[in-house]
N, CA, C and O atoms as CSV, one atom per row, in Angstrom:
chain,resi,resn,atom,element,x,y,z
A,1,MET,N,N,112.983,89.737,119.135
A,1,MET,CA,C,112.688,88.926,119.008
A,1,MET,C,C,110.798,88.108,119.050
A,1,MET,O,O,110.482,86.932,118.873
A,2,THR,N,N,110.068,89.109,119.299
A,2,THR,CA,C,108.496,88.790,119.154
A,2,THR,C,C,108.027,89.066,117.616
A,2,THR,O,O,107.016,88.528,117.165
A,3,ARG,N,N,108.740,89.836,116.942
A,3,ARG,CA,C,108.533,89.376,115.512
A,3,ARG,C,C,109.584,88.248,115.367
A,3,ARG,O,O,109.545,87.409,114.467
A,4,ARG,N,N,110.038,88.276,115.833
A,4,ARG,CA,C,110.692,86.456,114.820
A,4,ARG,C,C,109.382,85.199,115.500
A,4,ARG,O,O,109.149,84.077,115.051
A,5,ARG,N,N,108.777,85.834,116.585
A,5,ARG,CA,C,108.562,84.764,117.199
A,5,ARG,C,C,106.491,84.750,116.394
A,5,ARG,O,O,105.671,83.833,116.346
A,6,TRP,N,N,106.434,85.763,116.071
A,6,TRP,CA,C,105.730,85.888,114.907
A,6,TRP,C,C,105.294,85.077,113.885
A,6,TRP,O,O,104.285,84.412,113.653
A,7,ILE,N,N,106.598,85.378,113.202
A,7,ILE,CA,C,106.962,84.781,112.265
A,7,ILE,C,C,107.347,82.765,112.053
A,7,ILE,O,O,107.544,81.924,111.176
A,8,ILE,N,N,107.243,82.919,113.635
A,8,ILE,CA,C,107.287,81.572,113.523
A,8,ILE,C,C,106.305,80.824,113.983
A,8,ILE,O,O,106.337,79.599,113.873
A,9,GLY,N,N,105.474,81.368,114.461
A,9,GLY,CA,C,103.654,81.360,114.860
A,9,GLY,C,C,103.380,81.387,113.791
A,9,GLY,O,O,102.773,80.362,113.482
A,10,LEU,N,N,103.533,82.180,112.851
A,10,LEU,CA,C,102.267,81.810,111.714
A,10,LEU,C,C,103.052,81.347,110.294
A,10,LEU,O,O,102.404,81.422,109.250
A,11,SER,N,N,104.481,80.857,110.252
A,11,SER,CA,C,104.917,79.771,109.564
A,11,SER,C,C,104.491,78.063,110.426
A,11,SER,O,O,104.142,77.017,109.879
A,12,MET,N,N,104.646,78.279,111.540
A,12,MET,CA,C,103.643,77.217,111.943
A,12,MET,C,C,102.348,76.669,111.604
A,12,MET,O,O,102.095,75.493,111.339
A,13,LEU,N,N,101.341,77.923,111.654
A,13,LEU,CA,C,99.874,78.267,111.139
A,13,LEU,C,C,100.051,77.408,109.592
A,13,LEU,O,O,99.652,76.267,109.356
A,14,GLY,N,N,100.761,78.329,108.668
A,14,GLY,CA,C,100.927,78.183,107.087
A,14,GLY,C,C,101.442,76.612,107.186
A,14,GLY,O,O,100.863,75.927,106.342
A,15,GLY,N,N,102.369,75.870,107.988
A,15,GLY,CA,C,103.221,74.393,107.911
A,15,GLY,C,C,101.645,73.351,107.680
A,15,GLY,O,O,101.381,72.548,106.785
A,16,SER,N,N,100.641,73.878,109.157
A,16,SER,CA,C,99.151,73.094,109.688
A,16,SER,C,C,98.070,73.104,108.465
A,16,SER,O,O,97.106,72.355,108.308
A,17,MET,N,N,98.437,73.974,107.803
A,17,MET,CA,C,97.794,74.468,106.181
A,17,MET,C,C,98.165,73.233,105.323
A,17,MET,O,O,97.335,72.332,105.212
A,18,GLY,N,N,99.367,73.144,104.711
A,18,GLY,CA,C,99.962,72.745,104.219
A,18,GLY,C,C,99.936,71.132,104.306
A,18,GLY,O,O,99.780,70.357,103.362
A,19,GLN,N,N,100.128,70.811,105.681
A,19,GLN,CA,C,99.475,68.913,106.286
A,19,GLN,C,C,98.089,68.982,106.412
A,19,GLN,O,O,97.761,67.816,106.193
A,20,ALA,N,N,96.910,69.708,106.659
A,20,ALA,CA,C,95.998,69.501,106.176
A,20,ALA,C,C,95.752,69.250,104.565
A,20,ALA,O,O,95.034,68.291,104.282
A,21,VAL,N,N,96.344,70.113,103.390
A,21,VAL,CA,C,96.219,69.980,102.217
A,21,VAL,C,C,97.254,68.667,101.551
A,21,VAL,O,O,97.106,68.123,100.457
A,22,THR,N,N,98.102,68.436,102.379
A,22,THR,CA,C,98.908,66.620,102.016
A,22,THR,C,C,97.802,65.759,102.373
A,22,THR,O,O,97.580,64.812,101.617
A,23,LEU,N,N,96.999,65.934,103.490
A,23,LEU,CA,C,96.091,64.990,103.955
A,23,LEU,C,C,95.074,64.688,102.525
A,23,LEU,O,O,94.847,63.532,102.169
A,24,TYR,N,N,94.548,65.816,101.828
A,24,TYR,CA,C,93.153,65.812,100.826
A,24,TYR,C,C,94.023,65.539,99.395
A,24,TYR,O,O,93.377,65.139,98.427
A,25,GLN,N,N,95.654,65.774,99.236
A,25,GLN,CA,C,95.936,65.706,98.037
A,25,GLN,C,C,96.706,64.070,97.915
A,25,GLN,O,O,96.967,63.513,96.849
A,26,THR,N,N,97.002,63.446,99.461
A,26,THR,CA,C,96.853,61.838,99.231
A,26,THR,C,C,95.464,61.427,99.220
A,26,THR,O,O,95.459,60.677,98.243
A,27,GLY,N,N,94.639,61.431,99.538
A,27,GLY,CA,C,93.622,60.721,99.803
A,27,GLY,C,C,93.289,60.512,101.135
A,27,GLY,O,O,92.177,60.111,101.479
A,28,ILE,N,N,94.397,60.819,102.072
A,28,ILE,CA,C,93.806,60.093,103.236
A,28,ILE,C,C,92.402,61.164,104.076
A,28,ILE,O,O,91.907,60.914,105.175
A,29,VAL,N,N,92.181,61.860,103.535
A,29,VAL,CA,C,90.870,62.877,104.015
A,29,VAL,C,C,90.418,63.342,102.693
A,29,VAL,O,O,91.171,63.777,101.821
A,30,ASN,N,N,88.897,63.200,102.582
A,30,ASN,CA,C,88.441,63.662,101.175
A,30,ASN,C,C,87.662,64.670,101.446
A,30,ASN,O,O,86.511,64.261,101.296
A,31,HIS,N,N,87.658,65.800,101.774
A,31,HIS,CA,C,87.787,67.061,101.939
A,31,HIS,C,C,88.068,67.810,102.767
A,31,HIS,O,O,88.279,67.621,103.965
A,32,LEU,N,N,88.095,69.218,101.828
A,32,LEU,CA,C,88.399,70.381,103.059
A,32,LEU,C,C,87.715,71.550,103.467
A,32,LEU,O,O,87.415,72.280,102.522
A,33,THR,N,N,87.484,71.823,104.231
A,33,THR,CA,C,86.625,73.054,104.582
A,33,THR,C,C,86.878,74.347,104.207
A,33,THR,O,O,88.075,74.632,104.191
A,34,ASP,N,N,85.740,75.637,103.752
A,34,ASP,CA,C,86.125,76.601,103.589
A,34,ASP,C,C,85.420,77.043,104.280
A,34,ASP,O,O,84.472,76.490,104.838
A,35,PRO,N,N,85.900,78.513,104.387
A,35,PRO,CA,C,85.684,79.475,105.209
A,35,PRO,C,C,83.842,79.570,104.354
A,35,PRO,O,O,83.506,79.488,103.173
A,36,PRO,N,N,82.771,79.837,106.056
A,36,PRO,CA,C,81.262,79.512,105.457
A,36,PRO,C,C,80.680,80.818,104.726
A,36,PRO,O,O,80.914,81.862,105.336
A,37,GLY,N,N,80.047,80.929,103.665
A,37,GLY,CA,C,79.468,82.073,103.484
A,37,GLY,C,C,80.064,82.889,102.229
A,37,GLY,O,O,79.605,84.022,102.082
A,38,GLN,N,N,80.903,82.505,101.432
A,38,GLN,CA,C,81.943,83.289,100.837
A,38,GLN,C,C,81.829,82.539,99.377
A,38,GLN,O,O,81.325,81.416,99.399
A,39,LYS,N,N,82.126,82.907,98.494
A,39,LYS,CA,C,82.265,82.143,97.487
A,39,LYS,C,C,83.961,82.194,96.465
A,39,LYS,O,O,84.154,81.663,95.372
A,40,LEU,N,N,84.821,82.898,97.181
A,40,LEU,CA,C,86.276,83.013,96.820
A,40,LEU,C,C,87.026,81.633,96.880
A,40,LEU,O,O,87.877,81.307,96.053
A,41,PHE,N,N,86.690,80.977,97.772
A,41,PHE,CA,C,87.606,79.990,98.213
A,41,PHE,C,C,86.594,78.807,97.774
A,41,PHE,O,O,85.365,78.847,97.717
A,42,ASP,N,N,87.550,77.651,97.455
A,42,ASP,CA,C,86.824,76.265,97.256
A,42,ASP,C,C,88.434,75.408,97.251
A,42,ASP,O,O,89.212,75.476,96.300
A,43,ALA,N,N,88.772,74.402,98.875
A,43,ALA,CA,C,89.871,74.213,98.457
A,43,ALA,C,C,89.052,73.144,98.018
A,43,ALA,O,O,88.596,73.838,97.110
A,44,ASP,N,N,88.544,72.212,97.884
A,44,ASP,CA,C,88.445,70.760,97.410
A,44,ASP,C,C,88.723,71.044,96.318
A,44,ASP,O,O,89.689,70.343,96.019
A,45,ARG,N,N,88.217,72.224,94.789
A,45,ARG,CA,C,88.623,72.166,93.461
A,45,ARG,C,C,89.902,72.966,93.250
A,45,ARG,O,O,90.367,72.893,92.113
A,46,VAL,N,N,90.519,73.675,94.085
A,46,VAL,CA,C,92.041,73.940,93.844
A,46,VAL,C,C,92.960,73.141,93.664
A,46,VAL,O,O,93.672,72.974,92.674
A,47,ASP,N,N,92.936,72.344,95.206
A,47,ASP,CA,C,93.898,71.781,95.611
A,47,ASP,C,C,94.061,70.333,94.601
A,47,ASP,O,O,95.159,69.834,94.356
A,48,ALA,N,N,92.652,69.749,94.047
A,48,ALA,CA,C,92.973,69.297,93.737
A,48,ALA,C,C,92.964,69.191,91.573
A,48,ALA,O,O,92.899,68.592,90.499
A,49,SER,N,N,93.058,70.041,92.170
A,49,SER,CA,C,93.124,71.152,90.090
A,49,SER,C,C,94.593,70.226,89.809
A,49,SER,O,O,95.355,69.573,90.524
A,50,ASN,N,N,94.503,70.610,88.205
A,50,ASN,CA,C,95.997,70.337,87.637
A,50,ASN,C,C,97.343,71.066,87.982
A,50,ASN,O,O,98.515,70.825,87.693
A,51,TYR,N,N,96.686,72.114,88.757
A,51,TYR,CA,C,97.469,73.768,89.328
A,51,TYR,C,C,98.179,72.744,90.036
A,51,TYR,O,O,99.222,72.227,89.634
A,52,ALA,N,N,97.495,72.425,91.258
A,52,ALA,CA,C,98.101,71.763,92.403
A,52,ALA,C,C,99.202,71.011,92.173
A,52,ALA,O,O,100.191,70.997,92.907
A,53,TYR,N,N,99.038,70.270,90.994
A,53,TYR,CA,C,101.070,69.102,90.946
A,53,TYR,C,C,101.061,69.834,89.623
A,53,TYR,O,O,100.606,69.132,88.719
A,54,ASN,N,N,101.236,70.398,89.451
A,54,ASN,CA,C,102.029,71.024,88.225
A,54,ASN,C,C,103.476,71.153,88.857
A,54,ASN,O,O,104.304,70.587,88.144
A,55,LYS,N,N,104.035,71.754,90.024
A,55,LYS,CA,C,105.094,72.029,90.374
A,55,LYS,C,C,105.776,70.775,90.721
A,55,LYS,O,O,105.407,69.990,91.595
A,56,PHE,N,N,107.131,70.618,89.717
A,56,PHE,CA,C,107.866,69.520,90.609
A,56,PHE,C,C,107.391,68.291,90.380
A,56,PHE,O,O,107.883,67.344,90.993
A,57,ASN,N,N,106.305,68.090,89.415
A,57,ASN,CA,C,105.594,66.835,89.679
A,57,ASN,C,C,104.709,65.843,90.525
A,57,ASN,O,O,104.395,64.653,90.498
A,58,SER,N,N,104.422,67.221,91.466
A,58,SER,CA,C,104.009,66.586,93.086
A,58,SER,C,C,102.563,67.030,93.283
A,58,SER,O,O,101.887,67.516,92.377
A,59,PRO,N,N,102.213,66.866,94.306
A,59,PRO,CA,C,101.036,67.387,94.986
A,59,PRO,C,C,101.919,69.109,95.746
A,59,PRO,O,O,103.117,69.044,96.019
A,60,ASP,N,N,101.322,70.145,95.927
A,60,ASP,CA,C,101.991,71.229,96.222
A,60,ASP,C,C,101.796,70.735,97.794
A,60,ASP,O,O,102.876,70.949,98.345
A,61,GLY,N,N,101.067,70.289,98.530
A,61,GLY,CA,C,101.437,70.462,99.942
A,61,GLY,C,C,102.541,70.259,100.918
A,61,GLY,O,O,102.640,70.860,101.988
A,62,PRO,N,N,103.461,69.251,100.403
A,62,PRO,CA,C,104.174,68.922,100.871
A,62,PRO,C,C,105.420,69.909,100.789
A,62,PRO,O,O,106.445,70.083,101.448
A,63,ILE,N,N,104.797,70.506,99.585
A,63,ILE,CA,C,106.459,72.175,99.351
A,63,ILE,C,C,106.261,72.768,100.167
A,63,ILE,O,O,107.226,73.094,100.858
A,64,MET,N,N,104.393,73.418,100.688
A,64,MET,CA,C,104.424,74.084,101.203
A,64,MET,C,C,104.470,74.133,102.616
A,64,MET,O,O,104.346,75.191,103.233
A,65,VAL,N,N,104.728,72.493,103.419
A,65,VAL,CA,C,105.145,72.339,104.548
A,65,VAL,C,C,106.363,72.371,104.859
A,65,VAL,O,O,106.641,72.406,106.058
A,66,ALA,N,N,107.628,72.367,103.675
A,66,ALA,CA,C,108.992,72.042,103.785
A,66,ALA,C,C,109.323,73.267,103.505
A,66,ALA,O,O,110.472,73.520,103.867
A,67,ASN,N,N,108.614,74.386,102.856
A,67,ASN,CA,C,108.881,75.643,102.648
A,67,ASN,C,C,108.626,76.680,104.459
A,67,ASN,O,O,109.379,77.626,104.688
A,68,TYR,N,N,107.845,76.395,105.193
A,68,TYR,CA,C,107.529,77.068,106.101
A,68,TYR,C,C,108.215,76.771,107.118
A,68,TYR,O,O,108.426,77.643,107.960
A,69,ALA,N,N,108.738,75.429,107.283
A,69,ALA,CA,C,109.795,74.918,108.286
A,69,ALA,C,C,110.696,75.692,107.595
A,69,ALA,O,O,110.912,76.503,108.496
A,70,ILE,N,N,111.406,76.073,106.661
A,70,ILE,CA,C,112.566,76.612,106.400
A,70,ILE,C,C,112.618,78.152,106.638
A,70,ILE,O,O,113.652,78.809,106.763
A,71,THR,N,N,111.218,78.667,106.686
A,71,THR,CA,C,111.267,79.604,107.390
A,71,THR,C,C,111.152,79.938,108.603
A,71,THR,O,O,111.540,81.014,109.056
A,72,ALA,N,N,110.438,78.768,109.437
A,72,ALA,CA,C,110.296,79.368,110.600
A,72,ALA,C,C,111.977,78.796,111.664
A,72,ALA,O,O,112.303,79.010,112.832
A,73,TRP,N,N,112.615,78.078,110.591
A,73,TRP,CA,C,113.477,77.920,111.100
A,73,TRP,C,C,114.667,78.869,110.795
A,73,TRP,O,O,115.605,78.801,111.590
A,74,LEU,N,N,114.767,79.704,109.810
A,74,LEU,CA,C,115.400,80.419,109.683
A,74,LEU,C,C,114.898,81.935,110.728
A,74,LEU,O,O,115.727,82.721,111.185
A,75,ALA,N,N,113.853,82.020,110.865
A,75,ALA,CA,C,113.167,82.837,112.518
A,75,ALA,C,C,113.742,82.680,113.824
A,75,ALA,O,O,113.792,83.425,114.802
A,76,ASP,N,N,114.175,81.487,113.583
A,76,ASP,CA,C,114.399,80.465,115.217
A,76,ASP,C,C,116.248,80.564,115.162
A,76,ASP,O,O,116.769,80.594,116.277
A,77,ALA,N,N,116.843,80.595,114.411
A,77,ALA,CA,C,118.203,80.354,113.888
A,77,ALA,C,C,118.858,81.335,114.328
A,77,ALA,O,O,118.803,82.382,113.682
A,78,GLY,N,N,119.665,81.276,115.553
A,78,GLY,CA,C,120.874,82.723,115.127
A,78,GLY,C,C,120.632,82.806,117.340
A,78,GLY,O,O,121.651,83.221,117.893
A,79,GLY,N,N,119.727,82.534,118.081
A,79,GLY,CA,C,120.097,83.535,119.099
A,79,GLY,C,C,119.296,84.833,119.422
A,79,GLY,O,O,118.900,85.340,118.373
A,80,LEU,N,N,119.035,85.332,120.205
A,80,LEU,CA,C,118.942,86.802,120.217
A,80,LEU,C,C,119.516,87.419,119.808
A,80,LEU,O,O,118.780,87.928,118.963
A,81,ASP,N,N,120.934,88.106,119.678
A,81,ASP,CA,C,121.710,88.708,119.192
A,81,ASP,C,C,122.323,88.115,118.268
A,81,ASP,O,O,123.495,87.737,118.286
A,82,ARG,N,N,121.447,88.001,117.312
A,82,ARG,CA,C,122.255,87.173,116.001
A,82,ARG,C,C,122.458,87.972,114.940
A,82,ARG,O,O,123.068,87.659,113.917
A,83,ALA,N,N,121.678,89.551,115.306
A,83,ALA,CA,C,121.692,90.551,114.251
A,83,ALA,C,C,123.254,91.378,114.091
A,83,ALA,O,O,123.770,92.068,113.212
A,84,ARG,N,N,123.713,90.840,115.590
A,84,ARG,CA,C,125.183,91.423,115.910
A,84,ARG,C,C,126.263,89.808,115.428
A,84,ARG,O,O,127.212,89.580,114.679
A,85,ARG,N,N,125.744,89.333,116.002
A,85,ARG,CA,C,126.836,88.158,115.990
A,85,ARG,C,C,127.142,87.065,114.524
A,85,ARG,O,O,128.222,86.631,114.122
A,86,LYS,N,N,125.713,86.849,113.951
A,86,LYS,CA,C,125.102,85.980,112.563
A,86,LYS,C,C,124.861,86.907,112.063
A,86,LYS,O,O,124.024,87.511,112.734
A,87,PRO,N,N,125.261,87.685,110.761
A,87,PRO,CA,C,124.223,89.416,110.245
A,87,PRO,C,C,123.801,88.699,109.494
A,87,PRO,O,O,122.741,89.181,109.097
A,88,LEU,N,N,124.148,87.068,108.663
A,88,LEU,CA,C,123.377,87.014,107.364
A,88,LEU,C,C,122.298,85.725,107.822
A,88,LEU,O,O,121.593,85.282,106.915
A,89,LEU,N,N,122.155,85.123,109.186
A,89,LEU,CA,C,120.360,85.013,108.918
A,89,LEU,C,C,119.728,86.035,108.897
A,89,LEU,O,O,118.862,85.836,108.045
A,90,PRO,N,N,119.527,87.646,109.551
A,90,PRO,CA,C,118.389,88.095,109.711
A,90,PRO,C,C,118.216,88.663,108.180
A,90,PRO,O,O,117.172,89.233,107.864
A,91,ILE,N,N,119.268,88.483,107.264
A,91,ILE,CA,C,119.687,88.999,105.466
A,91,ILE,C,C,119.165,87.596,105.283
A,91,ILE,O,O,117.947,87.623,105.463
A,92,ALA,N,N,119.463,86.741,105.083
A,92,ALA,CA,C,118.709,85.361,104.130
A,92,ALA,C,C,117.406,85.506,104.733
A,92,ALA,O,O,116.511,85.872,103.971
A,93,MET,N,N,117.012,85.226,106.346
A,93,MET,CA,C,115.363,85.817,106.141
A,93,MET,C,C,114.641,86.327,105.834
A,93,MET,O,O,113.481,86.062,105.518
A,94,GLY,N,N,115.462,87.558,105.888
A,94,GLY,CA,C,114.578,88.622,105.382
A,94,GLY,C,C,114.546,88.751,103.621
A,94,GLY,O,O,113.744,89.602,103.238
A,95,ILE,N,N,115.045,88.274,102.891
A,95,ILE,CA,C,115.243,87.754,101.311
A,95,ILE,C,C,113.917,86.954,101.248
A,95,ILE,O,O,112.945,87.121,100.511
A,96,LYS,N,N,114.184,85.873,102.400
A,96,LYS,CA,C,113.135,84.585,101.970
A,96,LYS,C,C,111.833,85.186,102.273
A,96,LYS,O,O,110.840,84.997,101.571
A,97,LEU,N,N,111.852,85.977,103.419
A,97,LEU,CA,C,110.442,86.336,103.460
A,97,LEU,C,C,110.155,87.100,102.389
A,97,LEU,O,O,108.936,87.180,102.236
A,98,VAL,N,N,111.176,88.077,101.067
A,98,VAL,CA,C,110.364,88.794,100.317
A,98,VAL,C,C,110.092,88.047,98.951
A,98,VAL,O,O,109.152,88.450,98.267
A,99,LEU,N,N,110.939,86.872,98.466
A,99,LEU,CA,C,110.685,86.045,97.891
A,99,LEU,C,C,109.362,85.023,97.860
A,99,LEU,O,O,108.834,84.716,96.791
A,100,ASP,N,N,108.935,84.582,99.017
A,100,ASP,CA,C,107.806,84.129,99.611
A,100,ASP,C,C,106.710,85.264,99.704
A,100,ASP,O,O,105.653,84.751,100.072
A,101,GLY,N,N,106.584,86.662,99.494
A,101,GLY,CA,C,105.795,86.773,99.299
A,101,GLY,C,C,105.164,87.180,97.715
A,101,GLY,O,O,103.998,87.059,97.341
A,102,VAL,N,N,106.582,87.802,96.781
A,102,VAL,CA,C,106.069,87.481,95.846
A,102,VAL,C,C,105.739,86.158,95.186
A,102,VAL,O,O,104.635,86.050,94.652
A,103,THR,N,N,106.640,85.076,95.169
A,103,THR,CA,C,105.881,84.009,94.956
A,103,THR,C,C,104.172,83.451,95.625
A,103,THR,O,O,103.400,82.581,95.220
A,104,ASN,N,N,104.116,84.154,96.473
A,104,ASN,CA,C,102.430,83.811,96.918
A,104,ASN,C,C,101.728,84.938,96.481
A,104,ASN,O,O,100.526,84.794,96.704
A,105,VAL,N,N,101.948,85.794,96.052
A,105,VAL,CA,C,100.896,86.140,94.786
A,105,VAL,C,C,100.994,86.352,93.452
A,105,VAL,O,O,100.206,87.063,92.829
A,106,GLU,N,N,102.068,85.683,92.895
A,106,GLU,CA,C,101.736,85.062,91.506
A,106,GLU,C,C,101.222,83.749,91.891
A,106,GLU,O,O,100.228,83.528,91.200
A,107,LEU,N,N,101.434,82.891,92.599
A,107,LEU,CA,C,100.675,81.549,93.302
A,107,LEU,C,C,99.450,81.848,92.758
A,107,LEU,O,O,98.870,81.076,91.994
A,108,ALA,N,N,98.754,83.559,93.304
A,108,ALA,CA,C,97.570,83.039,94.076
A,108,ALA,C,C,96.808,83.663,92.433
A,108,ALA,O,O,95.708,83.588,91.887
A,109,ARG,N,N,98.005,84.206,92.162
A,109,ARG,CA,C,96.868,84.995,90.279
A,109,ARG,C,C,97.074,84.020,89.561
A,109,ARG,O,O,96.487,84.279,88.511
A,110,GLU,N,N,97.853,82.427,89.422
A,110,GLU,CA,C,98.137,81.393,88.885
A,110,GLU,C,C,96.839,80.714,89.411
A,110,GLU,O,O,96.367,79.729,88.843
A,111,GLU,N,N,96.455,81.099,90.172
A,111,GLU,CA,C,95.511,79.754,91.232
A,111,GLU,C,C,93.938,80.618,90.978
A,111,GLU,O,O,93.055,79.900,90.510
A,112,TRP,N,N,93.632,81.792,91.202
A,112,TRP,CA,C,92.691,82.500,90.355
A,112,TRP,C,C,92.303,82.385,88.447
A,112,TRP,O,O,91.272,82.342,87.776
A,113,SER,N,N,93.495,82.373,88.219
A,113,SER,CA,C,93.220,81.943,86.865
A,113,SER,C,C,92.546,81.198,86.508
A,113,SER,O,O,91.394,81.278,86.082
A,114,GLU,N,N,93.471,80.068,86.706
A,114,GLU,CA,C,93.225,78.359,86.478
A,114,GLU,C,C,91.774,78.035,87.114
A,114,GLU,O,O,90.914,77.514,86.404
A,115,ASN,N,N,91.543,78.326,88.343
A,115,ASN,CA,C,90.060,78.154,89.202
A,115,ASN,C,C,89.056,78.890,89.395
A,115,ASN,O,O,87.992,78.571,89.927
A,116,LYS,N,N,89.490,80.293,88.798
A,116,LYS,CA,C,88.386,80.908,89.702
A,116,LYS,C,C,87.954,81.059,91.302
A,116,LYS,O,O,86.908,81.616,91.635
A,117,ALA,N,N,89.051,80.396,92.396
A,117,ALA,CA,C,88.859,80.859,93.371
A,117,ALA,C,C,90.412,80.321,94.167
A,117,ALA,O,O,91.525,80.354,93.644
A,118,PHE,N,N,90.138,79.934,95.287
A,118,PHE,CA,C,91.468,80.457,95.864
A,118,PHE,C,C,91.474,78.900,96.888
A,118,PHE,O,O,92.398,78.679,97.671
């Protein structure tokens, strides 16, 4: 259960980041902060780029929020004994985590190639 709680907590953190991106992409806030003293990140440029809007013809912030919510739900569902009682839940969660990892690496590659920043 501890590992599942970590997945849920990290999903909530990712969802919060997606909410901040959504606020920026919809014009509710006009600046996103980056870690100080570095050159790899430029949230304003990346999250306002054409790349951030090319999936489903919409900003990617709300998609991030929904994706992290699904991950948290899969990690939370089924109770303590889910591997024995509902074995498809941990399998589905594992598949989702692998697909998310592969997708995130590809998205980071695309982001860097278009914006030279993350």
